[in-house]
BAFIDREN-942431 format. One line per field, with one value per residue (C-alpha): x negated, y negated, z. Coordinates in Angstrom, 2 decimals, always signed. Example, Ala and Ser with C-alpha at 12.3 -4.5 7.8 and 13.67 -1.06 7.14 Angstrom:
residues 2
u <- [-12.30 | -13.67] .
v <- [+4.50 | +1.06] .
w <- [+7.80 | +7.14] .
//
This chain:
residues 568
u <- [-27.80 | -25.01 | -22.44 | -24.42 | -24.47 | -20.70 | -20.23 | -22.02 | -22.27 | -19.93 | -18.02 | -17.09 | -16.00 | -13.95 | -12.31 | -11.44 | -9.91 | -7.83 | -6.59 | -5.68 | -3.92 | -1.80 | -0.83 | -0.09 | +1.34 | +2.13 | +3.82 | +6.27 | +7.12 | +7.13 | +9.75 | +11.81 | +11.74 | +12.43 | +15.73 | +16.65 | +15.55 | +16.29 | +19.34 | +19.10 | +15.33 | +15.41 | +14.73 | +18.01 | +19.43 | +22.70 | +21.98 | +21.19 | +24.21 | +26.47 | +25.08 | +25.59 | +29.17 | +29.99 | +31.25 | +29.32 | +26.04 | +26.77 | +27.61 | +24.50 | +22.34 | +23.68 | +23.22 | +19.63 | +18.80 | +20.58 | +18.93 | +15.50 | +15.69 | +17.00 | +14.67 | +11.65 | +12.34 | +12.64 | +9.46 | +7.65 | +8.59 | +7.79 | +4.63 | +3.22 | +3.90 | +2.13 | -0.83 | -1.26 | -1.02 | -3.67 | -5.85 | -6.20 | -5.94 | -7.98 | -5.64 | -7.21 | -7.10 | -6.55 | -7.60 | -4.91 | -2.26 | -3.22 | -3.07 | +0.32 | +1.88 | +0.84 | +2.28 | +5.85 | +4.41 | +2.92 | +6.15 | +8.43 | +11.50 | +13.92 | +12.28 | +12.61 | +16.30 | +16.89 | +15.08 | +17.06 | +20.39 | +19.67 | +18.34 | +21.48 | +24.21 | +26.60 | +24.22 | +21.19 | +19.33 | +17.83 | +21.14 | +22.91 | +20.35 | +20.92 | +24.70 | +24.73 | +25.63 | +28.59 | +31.71 | +32.03 | +33.85 | +32.81 | +31.33 | +27.56 | +26.19 | +23.53 | +26.01 | +26.41 | +24.70 | +23.15 | +21.74 | +20.07 | +18.64 | +17.32 | +15.49 | +14.07 | +12.73 | +11.09 | +9.71 | +8.00 | +6.92 | +3.60 | +2.91 | +3.12 | +1.14 | -1.71 | -1.79 | -1.77 | -4.30 | -6.71 | -6.24 | -7.01 | -10.29 | -11.25 | -10.67 | -13.73 | -13.63 | -14.95 | -11.59 | -10.05 | -13.01 | -12.89 | -9.18 | -9.76 | -12.64 | -10.30 | -7.92 | -5.34 | -3.37 | -2.71 | +0.76 | -0.49 | -3.51 | -1.16 | +1.29 | -1.16 | -4.23 | -3.73 | -0.27 | -1.06 | -4.26 | -2.32 | +0.49 | -0.71 | -1.06 | +2.37 | +3.87 | +2.02 | +3.29 | +6.87 | +6.69 | +5.24 | +8.01 | +10.65 | +9.50 | +9.06 | +12.59 | +13.96 | +12.68 | +13.30 | +15.44 | +15.41 | +16.89 | +19.68 | +20.55 | +20.91 | +22.49 | +24.08 | +26.00 | +28.11 | +28.71 | +29.50 | +26.63 | +25.02 | +21.76 | +20.31 | +17.91 | +20.77 | +23.04 | +20.37 | +19.91 | +23.64 | +24.33 | +21.49 | +22.12 | +25.85 | +25.96 | +22.57 | +20.45 | +23.46 | +23.51 | +19.77 | +20.13 | +22.51 | +20.25 | +17.23 | +18.96 | +19.75 | +16.12 | +14.94 | +17.20 | +15.58 | +12.10 | +12.79 | +13.89 | +10.72 | +8.41 | +10.13 | +9.64 | +5.91 | +5.62 | +7.37 | +5.09 | +1.98 | +3.28 | +4.04 | +0.69 | -1.18 | +0.68 | +0.18 | -3.49 | -5.81 | -9.54 | -11.69 | -15.43 | -17.70 | -18.11 | -15.64 | -16.46 | -15.09 | -11.56 | -10.71 | -10.12 | -7.66 | -7.43 | -3.82 | -4.36 | -1.22 | +0.61 | -1.58 | +0.45 | +3.71 | +2.35 | +0.97 | +4.30 | +6.16 | +3.96 | +4.32 | +8.10 | +8.24 | +6.18 | +8.39 | +11.61 | +10.54 | +8.38 | +8.78 | +12.59 | +13.35 | +10.55 | +11.57 | +15.13 | +13.86 | +11.90 | +14.74 | +17.17 | +14.75 | +14.73 | +18.49 | +20.27 | +22.92 | +23.20 | +25.27 | +24.25 | +22.74 | +19.07 | +18.55 | +16.29 | +19.09 | +19.60 | +15.95 | +14.81 | +11.85 | +13.82 | +14.12 | +10.34 | +9.90 | +12.47 | +10.79 | +7.21 | +7.48 | +10.70 | +11.59 | +9.30 | +10.41 | +8.92 | +5.51 | +5.52 | +6.46 | +3.56 | +1.16 | +2.53 | +2.36 | -1.15 | -2.42 | -0.72 | -1.44 | -5.03 | -5.69 | -4.21 | -6.30 | -9.56 | -8.84 | -7.73 | -10.79 | -13.01 | -11.00 | -11.00 | -14.80 | -15.10 | -12.45 | -13.61 | -17.11 | -15.74 | -13.65 | -16.93 | -18.94 | -20.82 | -19.10 | -15.99 | -14.37 | -14.86 | -13.39 | -10.35 | -9.67 | -10.17 | -8.12 | -5.26 | -5.42 | -5.48 | -2.43 | -0.52 | -1.47 | -0.11 | +3.14 | +3.47 | +3.00 | +5.62 | +8.08 | +10.08 | +9.17 | +12.54 | +11.99 | +8.62 | +10.48 | +12.93 | +10.06 | +8.20 | +11.35 | +11.73 | +8.06 | +7.61 | +11.07 | +10.06 | +6.96 | +3.71 | +3.15 | +0.71 | +0.47 | +4.02 | +3.61 | +6.20 | +5.21 | +8.84 | +9.86 | +6.21 | +3.99 | +1.86 | +4.50 | +4.67 | +0.88 | +0.73 | +3.51 | +1.46 | -1.48 | +0.74 | +2.50 | -0.55 | -3.40 | -3.22 | -3.51 | -6.82 | -8.11 | -7.71 | -10.33 | -12.84 | -12.42 | -13.00 | -16.17 | -17.53 | -16.82 | -19.26 | -22.16 | -25.04 | -24.98 | -28.79 | -28.56 | -27.16 | -29.69 | -32.64 | -31.43 | -30.97 | -34.47 | -35.81 | -34.17 | -31.33 | -28.33 | -24.73 | -24.26 | -27.46 | -26.63 | -23.20 | -24.44 | -27.53 | -26.54 | -22.88 | -21.07 | -23.02 | -22.30 | -18.55 | -17.98 | -16.53 | -13.99 | -13.16 | -12.69 | -10.36 | -8.25 | -8.17 | -6.96 | -4.15 | -3.14 | -3.07 | -1.08 | +1.38 | +1.86 | +1.86 | +5.26 | +6.86 | +10.25 | +11.03 | +8.67 | +9.44 | +13.18 | +14.07 | +10.97 | +10.99 | +12.33 | +12.62 | +9.10 | +7.78 | +9.34 | +7.53 | +7.75 | +9.94 | +12.46 | +12.71 | +13.48 | +16.01 | +17.70 | +17.97 | +19.62 | +21.82 | +22.95 | +23.97 | +21.03 | +20.22 | +18.23 | +16.04 | +15.51 | +14.52 | +12.11 | +10.37 | +10.31 | +8.73 | +6.02 | +5.42 | +5.09 | +2.76 | +0.60 | +0.47 | -0.46 | -3.02 | -4.62 | -4.74 | -6.28 | -8.91 | -9.76 | -9.92 | -12.38 | -14.40 | -14.33 | -16.67 | -19.45 | -18.49 | -19.34 | -16.95 | -13.94 | -13.55 | -10.69 | -8.28 | -6.76 | -10.00 | -10.94] .
v <- [-50.63 | -51.40 | -50.11 | -46.89 | -46.36 | -46.77 | -44.21 | -41.43 | -39.90 | -40.73 | -43.64 | -41.58 | -38.57 | -40.76 | -42.47 | -39.07 | -38.01 | -41.22 | -40.51 | -36.96 | -38.34 | -40.57 | -37.58 | -35.15 | -37.38 | -40.96 | -40.31 | -37.49 | -38.69 | -42.33 | -41.60 | -39.67 | -42.43 | -45.07 | -43.35 | -42.83 | -46.18 | -48.67 | -50.05 | -52.09 | -52.08 | -53.61 | -51.89 | -50.73 | -48.13 | -48.03 | -44.74 | -43.00 | -44.46 | -43.43 | -39.91 | -39.66 | -40.91 | -37.60 | -35.05 | -32.16 | -34.05 | -35.02 | -31.43 | -30.12 | -32.76 | -31.83 | -28.11 | -28.76 | -30.76 | -28.30 | -25.18 | -26.84 | -28.12 | -24.90 | -22.61 | -24.86 | -24.74 | -20.96 | -20.68 | -22.94 | -20.73 | -17.44 | -18.61 | -20.29 | -17.25 | -14.95 | -17.32 | -17.59 | -13.83 | -13.15 | -16.22 | -16.18 | -12.57 | -9.38 | -7.60 | -4.95 | -4.83 | -8.57 | -8.61 | -6.06 | -8.03 | -11.29 | -9.58 | -8.00 | -11.10 | -13.27 | -10.91 | -12.35 | -15.75 | -14.22 | -12.46 | -14.70 | -16.02 | -14.58 | -11.14 | -11.50 | -12.31 | -9.36 | -6.99 | -8.12 | -8.00 | -4.40 | -3.59 | -4.73 | -4.07 | -1.10 | +0.60 | +0.27 | +3.61 | +3.03 | +2.13 | +4.96 | +7.42 | +6.10 | +6.00 | +2.23 | +0.97 | -1.45 | -0.14 | -0.63 | -3.86 | -5.57 | -9.05 | -8.87 | -10.26 | -12.31 | -14.07 | -16.92 | -20.06 | -18.06 | -15.61 | -18.46 | -19.83 | -16.43 | -15.64 | -19.15 | -18.73 | -15.39 | -16.72 | -19.76 | -18.47 | -17.29 | -20.89 | -22.09 | -19.05 | -19.91 | -23.59 | -22.91 | -20.07 | -22.33 | -25.04 | -22.56 | -21.64 | -25.31 | -26.15 | -26.46 | -24.16 | -26.54 | -27.75 | -24.28 | -22.79 | -25.60 | -24.97 | -21.24 | -21.85 | -24.15 | -21.21 | -21.99 | -18.92 | -18.25 | -19.85 | -22.99 | -23.11 | -22.87 | -25.55 | -28.09 | -27.75 | -25.82 | -26.96 | -30.69 | -30.22 | -28.28 | -30.87 | -32.39 | -28.93 | -27.90 | -30.99 | -30.20 | -26.62 | -27.75 | -30.34 | -27.78 | -25.30 | -28.05 | -29.28 | -25.73 | -24.82 | -28.06 | -27.16 | -23.42 | -22.24 | -18.43 | -17.73 | -20.37 | -19.37 | -15.63 | -15.90 | -19.33 | -19.13 | -16.11 | -17.85 | -21.20 | -22.73 | -24.96 | -26.82 | -29.60 | -27.37 | -24.99 | -27.91 | -29.26 | -25.86 | -25.22 | -28.61 | -28.47 | -24.82 | -25.33 | -28.56 | -28.92 | -32.01 | -34.33 | -34.58 | -35.01 | -38.48 | -37.31 | -34.38 | -36.71 | -38.96 | -35.97 | -34.87 | -38.30 | -37.95 | -34.62 | -36.06 | -39.06 | -36.79 | -34.68 | -37.71 | -39.26 | -36.01 | -36.00 | -39.69 | -39.10 | -36.15 | -38.29 | -40.98 | -38.45 | -36.76 | -40.01 | -40.56 | -37.01 | -36.72 | -35.96 | -36.60 | -33.57 | -33.44 | -30.67 | -28.50 | -25.73 | -22.41 | -18.91 | -18.96 | -17.63 | -13.93 | -13.75 | -10.21 | -9.05 | -6.00 | -3.88 | -6.41 | -5.65 | -2.57 | -4.55 | -7.44 | -5.00 | -3.18 | -6.47 | -7.46 | -4.02 | -4.12 | -7.58 | -6.40 | -3.32 | -5.33 | -8.15 | -6.27 | -2.51 | -2.40 | -4.76 | -3.45 | +0.17 | -0.70 | -2.57 | +0.43 | +2.83 | +0.70 | +0.81 | +4.63 | +5.20 | +5.11 | +2.59 | +0.21 | +1.79 | +5.38 | +7.13 | +8.03 | +11.81 | +14.18 | +14.70 | +10.97 | +9.92 | +8.51 | +6.58 | +5.25 | +1.74 | +1.42 | +2.84 | +0.36 | -2.74 | -1.61 | +0.16 | -0.74 | -4.29 | -6.66 | -9.57 | -8.07 | -7.38 | -10.86 | -12.33 | -10.56 | -11.80 | -15.36 | -15.58 | -14.15 | -16.57 | -19.69 | -18.95 | -17.87 | -20.84 | -23.27 | -21.77 | -22.11 | -25.62 | -26.88 | -25.38 | -27.36 | -30.56 | -30.22 | -29.95 | -33.17 | -35.18 | -34.11 | -35.39 | -38.91 | -38.65 | -38.54 | -40.89 | -43.86 | -46.25 | -47.74 | -48.24 | -44.58 | -43.48 | -45.70 | -44.54 | -40.85 | -41.30 | -42.67 | -39.59 | -37.30 | -39.11 | -38.59 | -34.91 | -34.72 | -36.37 | -34.00 | -31.00 | -32.35 | -32.89 | -29.66 | -27.63 | -28.10 | -31.88 | -31.39 | -29.45 | -32.29 | -34.81 | -32.80 | -32.39 | -36.19 | -36.72 | -34.09 | -33.53 | -35.58 | -34.89 | -36.42 | -39.89 | -39.84 | -36.04 | -35.03 | -31.94 | -31.09 | -29.30 | -28.64 | -24.97 | -23.89 | -22.24 | -25.39 | -27.39 | -24.71 | -24.66 | -28.46 | -28.40 | -25.89 | -28.29 | -31.02 | -28.88 | -27.06 | -29.58 | -30.35 | -26.64 | -26.39 | -29.75 | -29.33 | -26.60 | -28.21 | -31.66 | -30.11 | -28.41 | -31.66 | -33.40 | -31.05 | -31.72 | -34.01 | -37.19 | -37.10 | -34.20 | -36.55 | -39.27 | -36.90 | -35.63 | -39.18 | -40.16 | -37.12 | -38.39 | -35.83 | -37.06 | -36.52 | -33.33 | -31.79 | -32.70 | -31.16 | -27.98 | -27.33 | -28.70 | -29.32 | -26.60 | -23.74 | -25.21 | -25.72 | -22.64 | -20.54 | -23.26 | -23.69 | -19.92 | -19.95 | -22.72 | -20.95 | -17.72 | -19.54 | -21.34 | -18.11 | -16.14 | -19.03 | -19.69 | -16.06 | -15.27 | -18.72 | -19.61 | -23.15 | -24.86 | -22.68 | -22.24 | -25.08 | -25.01 | -21.44 | -20.52 | -17.41 | -16.10 | -18.13 | -16.29 | -15.93 | -13.14 | -15.20 | -16.26 | -12.76 | -11.13 | -13.85 | -13.47 | -9.70 | -10.11 | -13.01 | -10.98 | -8.00 | -5.74 | -5.08 | -1.87 | -3.46 | -6.51 | -4.19 | -2.27 | -5.38 | -6.91 | -3.71 | -3.84 | -7.51 | -6.84 | -3.89 | -6.07 | -8.84 | -6.44 | -4.72 | -8.05 | -9.11 | -5.76 | -6.02 | -9.56 | -8.47 | -5.70 | -8.04 | -10.63 | -8.48 | -9.29 | -12.92 | -15.96 | -16.67 | -18.73 | -17.49 | -15.12 | -17.28 | -14.55 | -12.87 | -13.61] .
w <- [-40.20 | -37.73 | -40.24 | -40.68 | -36.94 | -36.80 | -39.57 | -37.73 | -34.28 | -31.43 | -33.04 | -36.08 | -34.02 | -31.67 | -34.66 | -36.13 | -32.81 | -32.78 | -36.30 | -35.33 | -32.26 | -34.47 | -36.62 | -33.80 | -31.08 | -32.08 | -35.43 | -34.50 | -30.99 | -32.10 | -34.77 | -32.23 | -29.62 | -32.27 | -33.01 | -29.38 | -27.96 | -30.73 | -32.52 | -35.71 | -35.32 | -31.80 | -28.46 | -26.97 | -24.62 | -26.54 | -28.39 | -25.11 | -23.36 | -26.22 | -26.07 | -22.30 | -22.78 | -24.48 | -21.96 | -23.57 | -23.18 | -19.56 | -18.66 | -20.43 | -18.72 | -15.29 | -16.01 | -17.11 | -13.99 | -11.70 | -13.14 | -13.27 | -9.68 | -8.12 | -10.05 | -9.39 | -5.65 | -5.80 | -7.87 | -5.39 | -2.44 | -4.15 | -5.94 | -2.83 | -0.65 | -3.13 | -3.48 | +0.30 | +0.74 | -1.90 | -1.43 | +2.36 | +3.47 | +3.38 | +0.99 | -1.20 | -5.01 | -5.29 | -8.94 | -9.81 | -7.95 | -9.68 | -13.08 | -12.41 | -10.83 | -13.78 | -16.39 | -16.26 | -17.25 | -20.41 | -21.42 | -23.53 | -21.67 | -24.22 | -23.85 | -20.08 | -20.52 | -22.85 | -20.48 | -17.44 | -19.30 | -20.18 | -16.70 | -14.82 | -17.41 | -17.72 | -20.17 | -17.89 | -18.02 | -14.58 | -12.90 | -14.72 | -13.40 | -9.87 | -10.27 | -9.66 | -13.13 | -13.22 | -14.98 | -18.72 | -19.47 | -16.26 | -16.51 | -16.58 | -13.28 | -15.09 | -17.39 | -14.92 | -13.70 | -10.87 | -13.40 | -15.28 | -12.01 | -10.97 | -14.20 | -14.51 | -10.97 | -11.75 | -15.04 | -13.50 | -10.09 | -11.63 | -12.72 | -9.11 | -7.99 | -10.39 | -9.37 | -5.62 | -5.87 | -7.76 | -5.10 | -2.31 | -3.99 | -4.22 | -0.55 | +1.72 | +4.73 | +7.40 | +8.73 | +8.59 | +10.43 | +13.01 | +13.61 | +14.05 | +16.47 | +18.42 | +18.81 | +16.09 | +15.08 | +11.36 | +11.35 | +13.07 | +10.77 | +7.82 | +8.96 | +10.41 | +8.14 | +4.91 | +3.75 | +4.22 | +2.20 | -0.44 | -0.70 | -4.02 | -5.55 | -4.27 | -5.90 | -9.12 | -9.08 | -8.43 | -11.23 | -13.64 | -12.83 | -13.09 | -16.49 | -17.80 | -16.70 | -18.13 | -21.59 | -21.40 | -24.30 | -24.32 | -20.88 | -20.94 | -24.51 | -23.89 | -20.44 | -20.46 | -23.75 | -22.68 | -19.32 | -20.98 | -19.01 | -21.63 | -21.04 | -23.19 | -25.19 | -26.01 | -26.94 | -29.31 | -30.95 | -31.34 | -32.87 | -35.35 | -36.22 | -36.69 | -38.65 | -40.34 | -40.93 | -41.17 | -37.39 | -37.09 | -35.58 | -32.85 | -32.05 | -31.94 | -29.40 | -27.16 | -27.55 | -26.38 | -23.34 | -22.51 | -23.08 | -20.85 | -17.98 | -18.35 | -18.45 | -15.43 | -13.52 | -14.31 | -13.36 | -10.04 | -9.37 | -9.94 | -7.57 | -4.82 | -5.36 | -4.80 | -1.54 | -0.34 | -1.31 | +1.58 | +1.27 | +2.04 | +2.54 | +1.40 | -1.68 | -2.55 | -0.90 | -0.79 | +0.63 | +4.07 | +4.58 | +7.46 | +8.79 | +8.57 | +10.75 | +10.93 | +8.73 | +5.72 | +4.83 | +4.97 | +2.90 | +0.32 | +0.20 | -0.27 | -3.21 | -4.79 | -4.32 | -5.91 | -8.88 | -9.34 | -9.08 | -11.39 | -13.89 | -13.86 | -13.64 | -16.56 | -18.78 | -18.17 | -19.15 | -22.21 | -23.47 | -22.65 | -24.69 | -27.61 | -27.47 | -27.98 | -31.35 | -30.26 | -27.34 | -24.56 | -25.28 | -22.25 | -22.67 | -22.63 | -24.48 | -26.98 | -27.64 | -27.54 | -30.88 | -32.26 | -35.23 | -33.80 | -33.48 | -36.98 | -38.27 | -36.84 | -37.48 | -40.84 | -42.65 | -41.67 | -43.54 | -41.39 | -38.22 | -39.73 | -41.21 | -37.84 | -36.08 | -38.74 | -38.66 | -34.86 | -34.75 | -37.38 | -35.99 | -32.32 | -33.02 | -35.29 | -32.78 | -29.95 | -31.89 | -33.17 | -29.76 | -28.06 | -30.44 | -30.09 | -26.30 | -26.25 | -28.25 | -26.41 | -22.94 | -23.77 | -24.24 | -21.05 | -19.10 | -21.36 | -19.91 | -22.33 | -20.73 | -24.14 | -25.09 | -21.76 | -22.22 | -25.77 | -24.95 | -21.77 | -23.86 | -26.10 | -23.05 | -21.64 | -24.88 | -24.75 | -21.18 | -22.23 | -25.20 | -22.91 | -20.52 | -23.37 | -23.98 | -27.03 | -28.68 | -28.55 | -30.27 | -32.98 | -33.59 | -33.66 | -36.31 | -38.40 | -38.40 | -39.25 | -41.96 | -43.43 | -46.47 | -48.61 | -47.42 | -48.97 | -51.85 | -51.91 | -52.72 | -50.53 | -47.89 | -44.69 | -43.77 | -44.11 | -44.08 | -41.51 | -41.37 | -39.53 | -36.81 | -36.50 | -36.18 | -33.59 | -31.58 | -31.63 | -30.21 | -27.62 | -26.20 | -26.51 | -22.79 | -21.91 | -23.76 | -22.50 | -18.72 | -18.07 | -20.46 | -18.87 | -15.44 | -16.72 | -18.16 | -14.86 | -13.13 | -15.52 | -14.59 | -16.78 | -16.86 | -19.33 | -21.95 | -21.06 | -21.38 | -24.75 | -26.05 | -24.95 | -26.80 | -29.99 | -30.23 | -32.19 | -31.14 | -33.14 | -31.82 | -28.22 | -28.52 | -30.20 | -28.07 | -24.66 | -23.99 | -25.96 | -24.32 | -20.88 | -21.37 | -23.56 | -20.69 | -19.89 | -23.58 | -23.87 | -20.88 | -22.43 | -25.80 | -24.18 | -22.38 | -25.59 | -27.60 | -25.03 | -24.64 | -28.35 | -29.46 | -27.98 | -27.69 | -29.11 | -27.95 | -30.42 | -33.44 | -32.81 | -35.19 | -37.41 | -38.73 | -42.15 | -44.27 | -44.78 | -41.85 | -38.94 | -35.61 | -33.06 | -30.74 | -33.37 | -34.84 | -31.49 | -30.68 | -34.08 | -33.64 | -30.23 | -31.35 | -34.37 | -32.26 | -33.18 | -29.53 | -29.97 | -32.66 | -30.44 | -27.58 | -29.81 | -31.10 | -27.62 | -26.27 | -28.93 | -28.13 | -24.41 | -25.08 | -27.35 | -24.73 | -21.92 | -24.14 | -25.01 | -21.37 | -20.33 | -23.07 | -22.01 | -18.38 | -19.24 | -21.41 | -18.63 | -16.55 | -19.01 | -19.56 | -17.40 | -14.51 | -15.52 | -19.10 | -18.23 | -16.19 | -13.99 | -12.88 | -9.27] .
//
């Protein structure tokens, strides 16, 4: 009877989650760290030290740290300022601003880089129309370290904005109201009350921007390579692409170095967060609405100008480049052509295949992770201490995997699945399955966070009452918990899909002929010199992303609060 109980219900589900954890996290990352942190089968730092001894690795490491630190600081300042303006003021059309300001986060980094290169280059249709285009042959202003820093800042500022805005909504108003009654002006209220309370969230936003910039591949590749500003992800890609699997061990060691830096950053963030945490009393309430008065017009204008400069200008240039026959030709009625769109949508089989592959892998990963998150989050709040410890260990591995850059995940999966699966004789390498599994590993934490927060708000007596009534685990999940956490699971699934749909860092080293993704296809077009085709496909990708977000936003009016992440 005891054995039968173990083979059903919670123990069986938790055991299955542990097995899946071994497959997705422990096996790939374990093999990677075994190469980077062992020598002759014994723990050793020698492989890492030997890698750092190479000048190319040291330079790439410094460039990675420098670009991540500078861009994270810039993203923190910009994202926090936007969150405070929208979260605490009486601005109008806040929902529109949130939607527009989050769009750059949903656009792939390599598409962002392509759009900005075309927006500020000699062939820029916008600058040509204004007579401000740089002369032909001049060095592109973005082909520099500063260009990499700038675009990484703009790419990750929405991440900080989202984190800080969510923190503002969760703050109780009592202390802020007390400070205002005591006569504190907005600036004093901000410096003495709100910013200290927001310190943990500010650290979290900075760490998220830092780790995201550290693992970013598209922007440093397209801007850094021409400027000879190589970061670790670009160095990994160039070595593996140039020399093949024979240098897999060297690439794995560099990947471990990148992973160690990312994990150390997350660990330092958690330590600082614990020290900066301030206890607040009272439930979350609607955020303050500070009247801006005559400043409201200026704040609104500043946000509109930022949106135009960071979104409209590059995307307009991207579309304009896609509408000319050859890169560099000025867009006029005589030169306007739709051939590039026809080429990528109707004639090039690789692009249609890439759209299908990305939709299937991203959609499948979103659905699977939403289900797994619902199961794992249940055990994170279970009464059993053992279940909480085991599920907490899985959640920690998911956090580490999210912190580890996508290119490192790629190397780990190559190591794990390069050979055929034991006993089956089937190889996942050079198939779409390896990309789908890598998505599960890379984005599990994204799906888990909102669901875990939703479970944390549920009354434990719900589970007790269902148990007393004789409901088994499956029935309790299906009839009680899944309906209650479905909005949070939907929110996580949406974020996973939008993130995975256009990504390139995970699939950059895992794709193969027939298994291309949207991100790798656009990058290959641009890298191969087919700029107008890259612009056309990137334009279609951006239009599809915006269209999906608009549809979800409209649907979100009929869905429970929290399903669509950017709705306020």
